[in-house]
VEXVOSE-92631 format. One record per atom (N, C-alpha, C): residue in one letter; x negated, y negated, z. Coordinates in pm, whole numbers, padded with zeros to 5 digits, always signed. Layout:
% residues N
AXYZ
...
***
This chain:
% residues 381
M+01977+03382+03943
M+01848+03449+03927
M+01840+03575+04012
L+01891+03568+04136
L+01890+03683+04225
L+02025+03753+04230
Q+02117+03715+04144
Q+02250+03775+04136
Q+02323+03769+04270
L+02313+03654+04335
L+02373+03639+04467
L+02525+03630+04462
D+02583+03602+04346
D+02728+03603+04336
D+02786+03738+04374
G+02704+03843+04362
G+02750+03976+04399
G+02776+03991+04548
L+02728+03895+04628
L+02753+03897+04772
L+02889+03838+04807
L+02956+03781+04710
L+03087+03719+04733
L+03199+03813+04691
S+03314+03797+04755
S+03431+03875+04717
S+03494+03814+04592
D+03583+03890+04529
D+03654+03838+04411
D+03733+03714+04446
E+03796+03713+04563
E+03875+03597+04605
E+03786+03475+04625
E+03669+03495+04684
E+03578+03384+04706
E+03530+03326+04574
R+03496+03412+04481
R+03453+03363+04349
R+03566+03291+04277
Q+03688+03336+04296
Q+03802+03272+04231
Q+03825+03133+04288
I+03816+03119+04420
I+03832+02987+04483
I+03723+02892+04433
Q+03601+02940+04427
Q+03491+02857+04377
Q+03518+02812+04234
A+03565+02903+04150
A+03591+02869+04010
A+03704+02767+03997
V+03806+02779+04078
V+03919+02686+04071
V+03874+02545+04110
V+03794+02533+04215
V+03746+02401+04257
V+03653+02343+04151
R+03568+02426+04092
R+03479+02377+03987
R+03560+02326+03867
Q+03665+02397+03832
Q+03750+02353+03721
Q+03817+02220+03752
L+03860+02202+03877
L+03920+02074+03916
L+03818+01962+03905
M+03695+01987+03947
M+03591+01884+03936
M+03563+01851+03790
D+03561+01953+03704
D+03539+01928+03562
D+03651+01843+03503
R+03772+01871+03545
R+03889+01804+03487
R+03909+01664+03544
R+03883+01649+03674
R+03928+01526+03740
R+03815+01431+03781
V+03694+01483+03801
V+03590+01400+03863
V+03472+01374+03771
R+03415+01476+03710
R+03286+01460+03643
R+03287+01355+03533
G+03396+01343+03461
G+03399+01246+03352
G+03406+01103+03399
D+03448+01080+03523
D+03470+00944+03572
D+03380+00903+03687
V+03314+00999+03752
V+03243+00966+03876
V+03130+00868+03852
G+03068+00870+03734
G+02964+00772+03705
G+03017+00630+03707
H+03138+00612+03655
H+03201+00480+03657
H+03239+00441+03800
W+03287+00538+03877
W+03320+00507+04017
W+03195+00465+04092
Y+03085+00532+04065
Y+02960+00499+04131
Y+02915+00358+04092
D+02924+00326+03963
D+02884+00192+03918
D+02968+00083+03982
S+03098+00107+03989
S+03190+00005+04040
S+03197+00003+04192
G+03149+00110+04256
G+03159+00118+04401
G+03300+00144+04449
H+03381+00203+04362
H+03521+00227+04399
H+03569+00356+04334
A+03635+00439+04413
A+03694+00564+04363
A+03842+00567+04400
P+03925+00632+04320
P+04069+00640+04349
P+04095+00744+04459
V+04060+00708+04582
V+04059+00803+04692
V+04197+00862+04717
R+04299+00780+04718
R+04433+00833+04746
R+04480+00928+04637
D+04453+00894+04512
D+04490+00984+04403
D+04416+01116+04415
L+04287+01109+04448
L+04210+01232+04465
L+04264+01314+04582
A+04296+01245+04693
A+04347+01316+04810
A+04477+01390+04777
N+04563+01327+04699
N+04687+01394+04660
N+04659+01519+04579
E+04565+01509+04484
E+04532+01627+04402
E+04465+01736+04485
F+04376+01694+04575
F+04309+01792+04660
F+04410+01859+04753
G+04506+01780+04800
G+04609+01836+04887
G+04694+01940+04816
K+04727+01914+04691
K+04807+02011+04614
K+04733+02142+04597
L+04601+02136+04590
L+04521+02257+04573
L+04489+02324+04707
G+04523+02258+04818
G+04499+02316+04950
G+04359+02297+05002
L+04287+02193+04953
L+04148+02172+04992
L+04133+02095+05123
L+04237+02026+05168
L+04226+01940+05284
L+04259+02019+05410
G+04160+02034+05496
G+04178+02119+05614
G+04197+02264+05576
M+04134+02308+05467
M+04162+02440+05412
M+04121+02553+05505
H+04028+02528+05597
H+03984+02633+05690
H+04065+02634+05819
L+04163+02545+05830
L+04251+02542+05947
L+04376+02625+05918
T+04449+02662+06022
T+04569+02743+06006
T+04692+02665+06051
G+04803+02691+05984
G+04929+02626+06019
G+04937+02484+05971
Y+05054+02422+05987
Y+05077+02281+05958
Y+05047+02244+05812
G+05070+02339+05722
G+05044+02314+05580
G+04903+02339+05536
C+04817+02388+05627
C+04677+02415+05593
C+04665+02557+05535
A+04562+02576+05454
A+04550+02700+05376
A+04504+02819+05459
G+04432+02795+05568
G+04383+02906+05649
G+04277+02989+05580
S+04194+02927+05498
S+04090+02999+05424
S+03974+03036+05515
S+03891+03125+05467
S+03772+03165+05542
S+03668+03053+05541
A+03573+03064+05632
A+03465+02966+05636
A+03381+02972+05509
V+03360+03092+05456
V+03281+03105+05333
V+03354+03039+05216
A+03485+03061+05207
A+03563+02998+05099
A+03556+02846+05110
Y+03567+02794+05232
Y+03557+02650+05252
Y+03418+02601+05211
G+03315+02676+05246
G+03180+02636+05208
G+03161+02633+05058
L+03212+02732+04989
L+03202+02735+04843
L+03275+02617+04781
A+03390+02580+04839
A+03462+02462+04790
A+03378+02337+04809
C+03314+02324+04924
C+03228+02207+04949
C+03112+02203+04850
M+03057+02318+04816
M+02947+02321+04721
M+02992+02270+04585
E+03110+02311+04539
E+03159+02264+04410
E+03198+02117+04414
L+03253+02072+04525
L+03289+01931+04539
L+03165+01843+04530
E+03059+01882+04601
E+02939+01798+04603
E+02855+01814+04478
A+02874+01923+04405
A+02810+01933+04274
A+02862+01824+04182
A+02985+01778+04206
A+03040+01664+04132
A+02988+01534+04192
D+03002+01519+04324
D+02952+01398+04390
D+02963+01414+04541
S+02862+01368+04614
S+02863+01377+04760
S+02978+01298+04820
G+03014+01186+04759
G+03124+01106+04811
G+03256+01178+04804
V+03275+01258+04701
V+03398+01336+04687
V+03404+01443+04796
R+03291+01510+04820
R+03288+01607+04928
R+03308+01541+05063
S+03256+01419+05081
S+03273+01348+05207
S+03420+01320+05235
L+03494+01286+05132
L+03638+01264+05148
L+03704+01387+05208
V+03674+01504+05154
V+03734+01628+05200
V+03682+01665+05339
S+03553+01648+05363
S+03494+01684+05492
S+03550+01598+05605
V+03554+01467+05584
V+03602+01378+05688
V+03750+01402+05716
Q+03827+01420+05610
Q+03969+01446+05627
Q+03993+01576+05703
G+03929+01685+05658
G+03961+01816+05712
G+03881+01857+05833
S+03749+01838+05828
S+03661+01890+05934
S+03642+01793+06048
L+03671+01666+06028
L+03659+01569+06137
L+03796+01526+06188
A+03871+01452+06107
A+03998+01397+06154
A+04101+01507+06182
M+04126+01594+06082
M+04227+01698+06100
M+04184+01799+06206
Y+04057+01838+06204
Y+04012+01936+06303
Y+04027+01882+06444
A+03996+01754+06465
A+04010+01695+06599
A+04154+01705+06648
I+04249+01676+06560
I+04390+01685+06598
I+04430+01830+06619
W+04388+01916+06527
W+04422+02059+06533
W+04366+02126+06659
R+04244+02088+06697
R+04177+02152+06810
R+04213+02088+06944
Y+04233+01959+06947
Y+04246+01890+07075
Y+04379+01819+07096
G+04466+01820+06996
G+04590+01746+07006
G+04705+01825+07064
T+04814+01754+07095
T+04937+01817+07139
T+05012+01872+07018
E+05112+01954+07044
E+05194+02006+06935
E+05264+01892+06862
E+05308+01792+06937
E+05375+01676+06875
E+05279+01600+06785
Q+05155+01582+06829
Q+05056+01513+06746
Q+05025+01593+06620
K+05014+01723+06633
K+04987+01807+06517
K+05100+01798+06416
Q+05224+01806+06464
Q+05338+01799+06373
Q+05349+01662+06308
Q+05311+01558+06381
Q+05322+01422+06327
Q+05223+01396+06216
W+05100+01448+06229
W+04993+01407+06138
W+04946+01515+06042
L+04933+01637+06086
L+04862+01737+06006
L+04930+01773+05873
P+05063+01794+05868
P+05122+01828+05738
P+05098+01721+05631
G+05113+01594+05667
G+05089+01486+05571
G+04944+01475+05531
M+04854+01502+05625
M+04712+01497+05594
M+04671+01615+05507
A+04727+01733+05533
A+04697+01849+05450
A+04744+01830+05307
A+04854+01757+05291
A+04908+01731+05157
A+04839+01616+05087
G+04753+01543+05158
G+04686+01428+05099
G+04772+01303+05098
Q+04886+01307+05164
Q+04975+01191+05169
Q+04931+01091+05275
L+04860+01139+05376
L+04805+01055+05481
L+04654+01075+05484
I+04582+00964+05503
I+04436+00967+05507
I+04389+00944+05650
G+04293+01023+05693
G+04237+01007+05826
G+04091+00969+05823
C+04042+00912+05932
C+03899+00885+05947
C+03859+00918+06090
F+03730+00914+06118
F+03675+00964+06244
F+03581+00858+06299
G+03622+00793+06406
G+03547+00680+06459
G+03461+00717+06578
L+03337+00755+06552
L+03241+00785+06659
L+03121+00691+06652
T+03056+00682+06536
T+02936+00600+06521
T+02967+00453+06543
E+02876+00384+06610
E+02891+00241+06636
E+02772+00165+06577
P+02784+00031+06564
P+02674-00046+06505
P+02540-00025+06574
D+02542-00010+06707
D+02418+00004+06782
D+02400+00143+06843
H+02488+00235+06807
H+02482+00369+06867
H+02515+00471+06760
G+02408+00525+06697
G+02427+00625+06592
G+02390+00763+06643
S+02259+00789+06654
S+02214+00920+06699
S+02241+00944+06847
D+02275+00839+06921
D+02299+00850+07066
D+02443+00813+07097
P+02540+00896+07060
P+02680+00861+07083
P+02717+00852+07230
A+02637+00913+07317
A+02666+00906+07460
A+02658+00762+07512
S+02590+00675+07438
S+02576+00534+07480
S+02682+00445+07417
M+02789+00503+07362
M+02890+00423+07293
M+02940+00309+07380
A+02967+00196+07313
A+03013+00077+07384
A+03164+00061+07381
T+03232+00130+07294
T+03378+00120+07287
T+03439+00174+07416
R+03530+00097+07473
R+03588+00130+07603
R+03738+00151+07593
A+03788+00240+07678
A+03931+00264+07693
A+03966+00248+07840
R+04064+00165+07868
R+04106+00147+08007
R+04257+00163+08016
R+04302+00210+08129
R+04445+00228+08151
R+04510+00095+08188
D+04633+00079+08138
D+04715-00036+08176
D+04858+00017+08192
G+04889+00058+08315
G+05016+00126+08336
G+05012+00262+08269
D+05111+00291+08189
D+05113+00417+08115
D+05037+00408+07983
D+04996+00287+07945
D+04929+00266+07817
D+04777+00273+07832
W+04712+00275+07715
W+04567+00264+07706
W+04534+00137+07627
I+04425+00070+07665
I+04374-00045+07592
I+04234-00011+07542
L+04217-00018+07410
L+04088+00011+07348
L+04022-00117+07300
H+03892-00128+07324
H+03817-00245+07278
H+03677-00200+07236
G+03637-00243+07118
G+03504-00209+07068
G+03501-00204+06917
G+03407-00130+06863
G+03395-00123+06718
G+03322+00003+06674
K+03354+00047+06554
K+03291+00164+06495
K+03236+00125+06358
M+03127+00190+06316
M+03057+00151+06195
M+03025+00273+06110
W+03017+00253+05979
W+02985+00358+05883
W+03090+00470+05887
I+03216+00428+05884
I+03326+00524+05898
I+03386+00552+05760
T+03364+00674+05711
T+03418+00715+05581
T+03571+00714+05585
N+03631+00660+05480
N+03777+00650+05461
N+03842+00538+05541
A+03767+00469+05628
A+03828+00369+05716
A+03906+00261+05643
P+03857+00205+05531
P+03929+00094+05470
P+04069+00128+05420
L+04098+00256+05399
L+04229+00292+05346
L+04299+00398+05430
A+04246+00426+05549
A+04302+00532+05633
A+04436+00492+05693
D+04517+00592+05719
D+04643+00573+05790
D+04625+00592+05940
V+04530+00677+05978
V+04506+00704+06120
V+04357+00725+06141
A+04310+00677+06256
A+04170+00697+06294
A+04165+00777+06423
V+04077+00878+06425
V+04045+00945+06551
V+03930+00867+06612
V+03959+00795+06720
V+03862+00704+06781
V+03818+00760+06915
W+03687+00759+06934
W+03629+00806+07059
W+03583+00686+07141
A+03621+00685+07269
A+03591+00572+07355
A+03557+00623+07495
R+03485+00541+07568
R+03447+00579+07704
R+03549+00523+07803
A+03607+00610+07882
A+03699+00573+07989
A+03633+00601+08124
E+03701+00570+08231
E+03644+00593+08364
E+03609+00739+08385
E+03692+00828+08328
E+03670+00971+08348
E+03582+01034+08240
G+03523+00952+08154
G+03434+01003+08051
G+03486+00975+07911
V+03423+01036+07810
V+03460+01013+07671
V+03596+01078+07642
R+03683+01002+07576
R+03815+01050+07541
R+03844+01017+07395
G+03931+01096+07334
G+03970+01075+07196
G+04111+01021+07186
F+04133+00934+07087
F+04264+00871+07069
F+04301+00871+06921
L+04429+00887+06894
L+04483+00874+06759
L+04534+00732+06743
V+04469+00657+06655
V+04498+00514+06639
V+04554+00490+06499
P+04685+00469+06485
P+04738+00428+06355
P+04671+00297+06312
M+04625+00290+06189
M+04549+00173+06146
M+04634+00048+06134
S+04767+00064+06141
S+04856-00052+06137
S+04880-00111+06276
T+04819-00052+06380
T+04838-00100+06516
T+04780-00241+06532
P+04854-00333+06597
P+04800-00467+06621
P+04665-00462+06692
G+04570-00542+06644
G+04437-00546+06702
G+04336-00458+06630
V+04384-00376+06533
V+04294-00291+06456
V+04263-00358+06323
T+04134-00372+06293
T+04090-00430+06166
T+03988-00337+06101
A+04004-00315+05972
A+03907-00234+05896
A+03846-00320+05788
R+03714-00319+05780
R+03641-00397+05680
R+03556-00303+05597
E+03571-00310+05464
E+03492-00223+05377
E+03347-00271+05371
I+03255-00176+05378
I+03112-00207+05369
I+03072-00213+05223
K+03023-00326+05181
K+02984-00347+05041
K+02833-00328+05024
Q+02789-00340+04900
Q+02648-00335+04863
Q+02578-00206+04904
K+02654-00097+04910
K+02590+00033+04935
K+02513+00076+04810
L+02399+00136+04831
L+02321+00193+04722
L+02331+00345+04720
S+02417+00399+04803
S+02436+00543+04816
S+02582+00569+04848
L+02633+00686+04810
L+02774+00722+04834
L+02868+00612+04784
R+02841+00562+04667
R+02920+00451+04615
R+03059+00495+04567
A+03077+00624+04546
A+03209+00675+04510
A+03286+00719+04633
S+03251+00663+04747
S+03317+00692+04874
S+03352+00560+04941
S+03463+00557+05012
S+03506+00436+05082
S+03454+00439+05225
T+03373+00340+05260
T+03308+00334+05391
T+03340+00202+05457
G+03366+00204+05588
G+03404+00079+05651
G+03365+00067+05797
E+03395-00051+05850
E+03378-00082+05991
E+03518-00096+06052
I+03535-00045+06172
I+03661-00058+06244
I+03638-00146+06367
V+03719-00250+06380
V+03714-00337+06497
V+03841-00315+06579
L+03822-00291+06708
L+03934-00266+06800
L+03936-00379+06902
D+04033-00468+06889
D+04042-00588+06973
D+04161-00575+07067
E+04133-00521+07185
E+04237-00502+07287
E+04359-00430+07228
V+04333-00316+07169
V+04438-00238+07101
V+04516-00158+07205
R+04646-00182+07210
R+04732-00113+07306
R+04791+00013+07241
L+04774+00124+07312
L+04825+00253+07264
L+04906+00319+07373
P+05010+00393+07336
P+05085+00468+07436
P+05005+00587+07487
A+05046+00641+07599
A+04976+00757+07655
A+04976+00873+07558
S+05077+00881+07472
S+05089+00991+07376
S+04985+00985+07266
A+04906+00875+07259
A+04802+00864+07157
A+04675+00937+07196
Q+04661+00971+07322
Q+04538+01039+07366
Q+04541+01185+07324
L+04423+01235+07285
L+04407+01378+07258
L+04381+01447+07393
P+04480+01516+07447
P+04469+01561+07587
P+04362+01667+07612
E+04330+01747+07510
E+04234+01855+07529
E+04090+01811+07506
A+04072+01686+07461
A+03937+01635+07433
A+03883+01566+07556
Q+03793+01633+07626
Q+03737+01579+07748
Q+03585+01587+07741
G+03522+01470+07735
G+03377+01466+07730
G+03324+01459+07589
L+03192+01442+07579
L+03127+01424+07450
L+03124+01553+07368
K+03143+01667+07433
K+03142+01793+07359
K+03253+01798+07254
A+03363+01728+07279
A+03475+01732+07184
A+03437+01671+07049
P+03390+01545+07044
P+03352+01491+06913
P+03233+01565+06852
L+03142+01614+06935
L+03028+01687+06880
L+03072+01819+06816
S+03176+01881+06870
S+03227+02004+06808
S+03287+01974+06672
C+03349+01857+06657
C+03402+01817+06527
C+03288+01797+06428
L+03179+01737+06475
L+03063+01716+06387
L+03003+01850+06344
T+03004+01949+06431
T+02955+02080+06392
T+03037+02137+06277
E+03169+02118+06283
E+03257+02162+06175
E+03217+02096+06043
A+03195+01965+06048
A+03164+01892+05925
A+03023+01924+05875
R+02930+01940+05967
R+02792+01972+05927
R+02787+02106+05853
Y+02871+02198+05893
Y+02875+02326+05824
Y+02907+02306+05676
G+03002+02218+05645
G+03034+02190+05506
G+02919+02127+05431
I+02839+02047+05502
I+02723+01983+05440
I+02617+02087+05403
V+02603+02191+05484
V+02507+02297+05452
V+02533+02351+05311
W+02660+02370+05279
W+02697+02417+05145
W+02698+02303+05043
G+02752+02190+05083
G+02769+02080+04987
G+02638+02032+04929
S+02536+02020+05013
S+02406+01972+04965
S+02351+02064+04858
L+02378+02194+04870
L+02336+02288+04766
L+02402+02256+04632
G+02528+02212+04638
G+02598+02178+04514
G+02531+02063+04441
A+02495+01959+04517
A+02425+01845+04456
A+02293+01890+04396
A+02218+01972+04470
A+02089+02021+04420
A+02107+02108+04297
R+02209+02192+04298
R+02232+02280+04183
R+02266+02201+04058
D+02345+02096+04073
D+02380+02015+03957
D+02256+01946+03901
C+02169+01897+03990
C+02043+01838+03943
C+01959+01942+03870
F+01950+02060+03927
F+01870+02168+03868
F+01923+02206+03730
D+02053+02226+03719
D+02112+02263+03590
D+02086+02155+03485
T+02096+02029+03530
T+02070+01917+03439
T+01926+01919+03391
A+01833+01944+03485
A+01691+01944+03451
A+01655+02060+03358
V+01713+02177+03382
V+01685+02291+03294
V+01731+02261+03152
A+01854+02213+03138
A+01907+02183+03005
A+01825+02075+02936
Y+01787+01974+03012
Y+01708+01864+02954
Y+01572+01915+02908
S+01510+01998+02990
S+01375+02046+02956
S+01376+02134+02831
Q+01488+02198+02804
Q+01497+02283+02686
Q+01522+02204+02558
S+01576+02084+02572
S+01607+02004+02453
S+01509+01888+02429
R+01434+01849+02530
R+01340+01738+02519
R+01210+01786+02453
I+01181+01731+02338
I+01062+01772+02261
I+00949+01673+02285
Q+00835+01723+02326
Q+00712+01644+02338
Q+00595+01729+02290
F+00502+01667+02221
F+00387+01737+02164
F+00432+01855+02077
G+00547+01836+02013
G+00595+01932+01917
G+00668+02053+01972
K+00699+02052+02101
K+00773+02166+02158
K+00850+02121+02282
P+00950+02200+02323
P+01029+02161+02442
P+00941+02154+02566
I+00969+02058+02652
I+00888+02047+02773
I+00910+02167+02865
A+01016+02244+02842
A+01037+02366+02918
A+00928+02470+02891
S+00856+02453+02783
S+00751+02550+02748
S+00620+02522+02820
F+00611+02408+02890
F+00487+02375+02959
F+00482+02440+03098
Q+00365+02480+03138
Q+00350+02553+03264
Q+00393+02468+03384
L+00356+02341+03385
L+00392+02257+03499
L+00543+02245+03515
T+00614+02233+03403
T+00759+02225+03411
T+00818+02356+03462
Q+00768+02467+03411
Q+00820+02596+03457
Q+00790+02620+03604
A+00676+02574+03650
A+00643+02589+03792
A+00742+02511+03878
K+00774+02389+03835
K+00873+02310+03908
K+01008+02382+03913
L+01051+02432+03798
L+01181+02499+03792
L+01182+02625+03878
A+01075+02700+03875
A+01068+02823+03954
A+01077+02793+04104
N+01001+02692+04147
N+01004+02656+04289
N+01142+02608+04332
M+01205+02527+04250
M+01338+02476+04284
M+01441+02588+04286
A+01433+02679+04191
A+01527+02790+04188
A+01517+02874+04315
L+01394+02897+04362
L+01375+02974+04484
L+01440+02906+04603
E+01421+02775+04616
E+01479+02703+04729
E+01632+02703+04722
L+01687+02692+04602
L+01832+02699+04587
L+01884+02835+04632
Q+01818+02941+04591
Q+01864+03075+04626
Q+01850+03099+04776
K+01739+03056+04835
K+01722+03072+04980
K+01825+02990+05057
G+01851+02869+05009
G+01952+02787+05074
G+02090+02849+05068
F+02121+02913+04955
F+02250+02981+04941
F+02260+03096+05040
L+02154+03174+05053
L+02155+03285+05149
L+02174+03235+05291
L+02110+03124+05325
L+02127+03066+05458
L+02270+03020+05479
A+02327+02950+05382
A+02464+02903+05394
A+02562+03020+05406
L+02540+03122+05325
L+02629+03238+05329
L+02619+03310+05463
H+02498+03321+05517
H+02481+03383+05648
H+02559+03304+05754
L+02551+03172+05751
L+02624+03092+05847
L+02775+03108+05828
G+02818+03116+05703
G+02960+03134+05676
G+03013+03266+05728
R+02938+03374+05704
R+02980+03503+05756
R+02981+03501+05909
A+02883+03435+05970
A+02880+03425+06116
A+03001+03347+06167
A+03038+03240+06097
A+03155+03163+06137
A+03282+03247+06129
D+03295+03324+06023
D+03415+03407+06007
D+03420+03519+06110
D+03304+03557+06165
D+03299+03660+06269
D+03301+03600+06409
G+03307+03466+06419
G+03308+03401+06549
G+03172+03395+06616
R+03064+03402+06538
R+02929+03405+06595
R+02849+03277+06569
L+02908+03181+06499
L+02832+03061+06460
L+02809+02971+06580
T+02685+02922+06594
T+02651+02831+06704
T+02610+02695+06646
P+02619+02589+06726
P+02575+02457+06678
P+02431+02456+06633
E+02344+02533+06700
E+02203+02536+06661
E+02186+02598+06522
M+02267+02697+06491
M+02261+02758+06359
M+02301+02657+06251
V+02403+02577+06281
V+02446+02475+06186
V+02338+02369+06171
S+02274+02331+06280
S+02164+02234+06272
S+02052+02287+06183
A+02019+02415+06197
A+01915+02474+06111
A+01957+02468+05965
G+02084+02496+05938
G+02132+02494+05801
G+02131+02355+05740
K+02179+02257+05815
K+02179+02119+05762
K+02037+02068+05743
L+01951+02092+05841
L+01812+02047+05832
L+01746+02103+05708
N+01758+02232+05686
N+01689+02294+05573
N+01752+02256+05441
N+01881+02274+05428
N+01943+02261+05296
N+01947+02118+05245
V+01970+02022+05333
V+01969+01883+05288
V+01827+01839+05255
R+01733+01879+05338
R+01592+01844+05313
R+01545+01900+05180
E+01580+02024+05151
E+01539+02085+05025
E+01617+02027+04907
A+01744+01994+04930
A+01825+01939+04821
A+01770+01806+04772
I+01729+01721+04864
I+01677+01592+04822
I+01541+01607+04754
K+01462+01704+04796
K+01337+01733+04726
K+01365+01780+04583
I+01464+01864+04568
I+01499+01914+04435
I+01547+01801+04347
A+01632+01713+04400
A+01682+01601+04321
A+01568+01513+04272
R+01472+01486+04360
R+01359+01401+04321
R+01270+01471+04219
E+01251+01601+04235
E+01169+01675+04139
E+01236+01681+04003
C+01367+01700+04002
C+01440+01701+03875
C+01429+01566+03805
R+01428+01460+03881
R+01412+01326+03822
R+01281+01317+03745
T+01176+01381+03796
T+01048+01375+03725
T+01054+01450+03593
I+01131+01557+03586
I+01144+01632+03461
I+01216+01549+03356
L+01312+01469+03399
L+01385+01384+03306
L+01307+01259+03268
G+01198+01232+03336
G+01118+01114+03303
G+01198+00986+03319
A+01182+00894+03223
A+01253+00767+03231
A+01405+00786+03227
N+01451+00888+03154
N+01594+00915+03149
N+01651+00955+03285
G+01564+00993+03377
G+01609+01032+03509
G+01672+00921+03588
I+01644+00796+03553
I+01705+00685+03626
I+01832+00635+03557
S+01871+00697+03448
S+01989+00655+03374
S+02115+00716+03433
G+02220+00636+03439
G+02349+00686+03484
G+02410+00786+03388
E+02351+00802+03273
E+02398+00904+03179
E+02380+01043+03237
Y+02285+01056+03329
Y+02259+01183+03394
Y+02293+01169+03544
S+02322+01280+03607
S+02368+01277+03746
S+02256+01277+03848
V+02132+01297+03806
V+02025+01332+03899
V+01997+01223+04002
L+01975+01100+03958
L+01940+00996+04055
L+02062+00956+04139
R+02182+00969+04084
R+02303+00947+04165
R+02306+01047+04280
H+02280+01174+04250
H+02275+01274+04357
H+02164+01243+04457
A+02047+01205+04407
A+01936+01174+04497
A+01971+01059+04590
N+02031+00954+04535
N+02072+00842+04619
N+02177+00883+04721
N+02274+00965+04678
N+02376+01012+04772
N+02315+01096+04883
L+02220+01180+04847
L+02159+01269+04947
L+02079+01192+05050
E+02037+01069+05018
E+01973+00986+05120
E+02068+00961+05236
S+02198+00944+05206
S+02298+00927+05312
S+02326+01059+05381
V+02338+01166+05303
V+02366+01297+05361
V+02254+01339+05456
L+02131+01299+05423
L+02016+01327+05508
L+02030+01263+05646
T+02102+01150+05649
T+02113+01071+05772
T+02240+01098+05849
Y+02354+01106+05780
Y+02479+01110+05857
Y+02506+01248+05917
E+02585+01243+06025
E+02621+01363+06102
E+02497+01436+06153
G+02400+01356+06196
G+02277+01408+06252
G+02161+01394+06157
T+02067+01308+06190
T+01948+01293+06108
T+01863+01420+06116
S+01769+01432+06023
S+01678+01547+06027
S+01603+01553+06160
E+01564+01437+06211
E+01490+01433+06337
E+01575+01486+06452
I+01702+01449+06455
I+01790+01497+06561
I+01806+01648+06553
H+01823+01699+06432
H+01838+01845+06419
H+01709+01918+06455
Q+01595+01858+06427
Q+01469+01917+06472
Q+01465+01926+06624
L+01516+01821+06692
L+01516+01821+06837
L+01617+01921+06893
V+01728+01938+06824
V+01825+02041+06865
V+01759+02178+06862
L+01686+02205+06754
L+01617+02333+06743
L+01502+02343+06843
G+01435+02231+06865
G+01327+02230+06964
G+01377+02263+07103
Q+01495+02210+07140
Q+01554+02242+07269
Q+01591+02390+07278
K+01644+02443+07166
K+01678+02585+07164
K+01555+02673+07182
L+01443+02631+07122
L+01320+02712+07127
L+01248+02702+07259
T+01252+02583+07323
T+01173+02560+07443
T+01254+02551+07572
G+01383+02525+07557
G+01464+02503+07676
G+01451+02362+07731
I+01382+02276+07659
I+01358+02138+07707
I+01426+02041+07612
A+01510+01952+07666
A+01576+01850+07585
A+01484+01730+07570
A+01448+01697+07447
A+01356+01586+07422
A+01430+01459+07383
F+01563+01456+07399
F+01640+01341+07354
F+01620+01220+07442
S+01584+01241+07567
S+01568+01127+07659
S+01456+01157+07758
***
């Protein structure tokens, strides 16, 4: 509507088109079935995404594509336009697990894990959230203690994307010297992963619990540059940036579906698109989509210039996810009873966005992040 594609380079538009074509070919025709069954072919998808360079695409070296932040954001938007769970696979792999290794690991750790993860041959997960510690990771109960040259980890992590099928987990634990990160091969004795069933959201994503029962790791498993809680929080900032774009994709798919439906649905002898109330809904949603895109693009350009701050990402996630879920719900009203049918993507997106609204920082937490920035006062405790 505002011709915002003109703000993108030819290369950026090409990357967006390639990812959209992959979603059309590989995901859209089957994602409804994956959602119904609660199971998606994650490893097959990871292999295909790896071949296209989508995994860790904004990282450099080790088989990663080294793309710009804007290009990565556009890819996330197209991935989530297909399904939030599909985007979560890419985000957790690249912006959480791979980024943690890339940013805080040794050269040996990077060589061991990153090329296989970039190719989709190895799956990673990110173990920060715990059953009783979500928004307050500083209170984590998982502990790491030294035993000679080794480390012993004990505790548990919850709501961990990719955990049931991961090859390696980036696990954060509290040691005597503070929060530390560890690379935990999931085949290590004492490590158990349990898939979380009966999800009503993100059903095309694999989510699990990780139990660490006196897990012994060599000293080489520690991420040496990760010292303190700032390390895992910096990884979350990376992933939240992708959500700023991804949520727009889900909203855009709902919007496109609602526009097409309103033009073909006949009531009182004419398309419901001809009614003023329907047009008002569409106009309002289109404005929020365009504003959200401008916000995401601004953050992407700032990231590429080295100016992006965590508070800026919090503002982006707070706004775009909040507006995306409003758009999904509004589109459902345009579809009427058909809006709850799996034949259409709208309610699937709305249900998925309920999780996106919560994970990697709830709206309330991001409001407090911005409140601290505005007032200089931390209201978290």
